[in-house]
N, C-alpha and C positions, 0 to 999 in steps of 0.2 A: 437234053438236060435231065439230070437225075432228080426224081421227086423226093421230097423230104417226107419221112414217116416217123411215127413214134407210137409205142404201145405202153399204156400205163396199167398197172395192176391196182385196182381200187379196193377190192375185197379179196382176202387170201385165206381160205379155209375158215371163214367165219360162220357161226351158227346163229340163226335168228328164230325167234318164236313170235315176233310182232313186226308190224310194218316198219320200214326204215328207208332212208335215202343214202345214196353214195355220197362221198365227198365231192364237192364241186370241182370241175376241171376246166381250165382255160383252154379254149379251142379256136380262138379267133383266126389263127394263122392257117387252119386246116380247111380244106374244101370237102372232105369226106370223113365220116366217122362210122365206125363199126363196133357195136357193143357185142361182146361175147359173155354169155352167162353160163358158167359150167356148174351145174347142179350135181353135187356129190351125193347128197341124201335129201329126200323129201318124204316126210312121214306125216301121218294124220289122216283121218277119214275125209276123203274128198279134197285133200290138200292140193293147192295150186299156188304158184307164185305169179303175180302180175307185175311186170316191169314196164313202167311208163316213162319214156324220155321226157325230161324237162329242160327248158331253155331259160337263160337269164341274160340281161344286158350287162350285169355287174357282179354276178356271183352271190348276190344277197337276196334278191327277190325273184321268185320262180313262177313259171306257168307251164302247164302241160303242152308239149309239142303237139300240133294237130296231126297226129300219127297214131295208127293203131298200136296198142301196147303189145308187148310180147307176153303171151300166156304159156306157162310151163306147168305140166302136170306129171312129169317123170324126170328122173335123173338123166344127165347127158349134157352135151354141148349145144347151146342154142345161140342164135345171132340175130341182130337187128341193125340194118343199115340206115344211115341218115345223111341228108344233105340240107343245105340252107338252114343252118342252126345257130348262127350268130356267135357270140363271144364265149359263152359258158354252157356246159352240159352237166347233167347228173341223171341218175335213174331214181325214180320214186318207186319203191317196191312194196307191194301189198301181199300179205299172206292171207289166204282164205281157206275155209274148211274147218273141221272140228279138230282142235288142238294141233294146228300145223307147226311144223319145224323143218327148217331148211339149212343145209350146210352147203356153201357155195364159194365160187371164185368169180369175180367180175373184172373183165378187162375192157379197156377202151382203146381201140386202134384208130389212129388218126393219120391222114394222108393229105399232102398239099396238092 
C-alpha cells in the first residue's frame, strides 16, 4: 500500500524581527511530521531562532509539545521530526540576541 504524504509551505521568504507562530495546520490523519526550517539570513549580535513545536486538540488553544526545541544559530536547512502529536501542529518561534532578524522558509512534511 502506498503511503499518503503532503508537504505544506507555511512561511515563504518571510522576514521577522520579533517572536511569531506559524499558521496552525491540521495533522490528525498523519502519523509522522517533519518540520523543515530553511534560514536564509540570520543577523544580530548573538542572534538565534528557537522553534518550539506546539500541539492543539482544536487549532485554537495551544501547549508546547514535550520535545526539545530546534535551536538555530546560522543560515541553512534544519529539521525536527515529530510523532504522537494529535490533531493540530504549529511552531512557536522565538528570536533571541541583540537586534535579531531572520529571513526564512518553513515547511511541514506529513506522512501517513
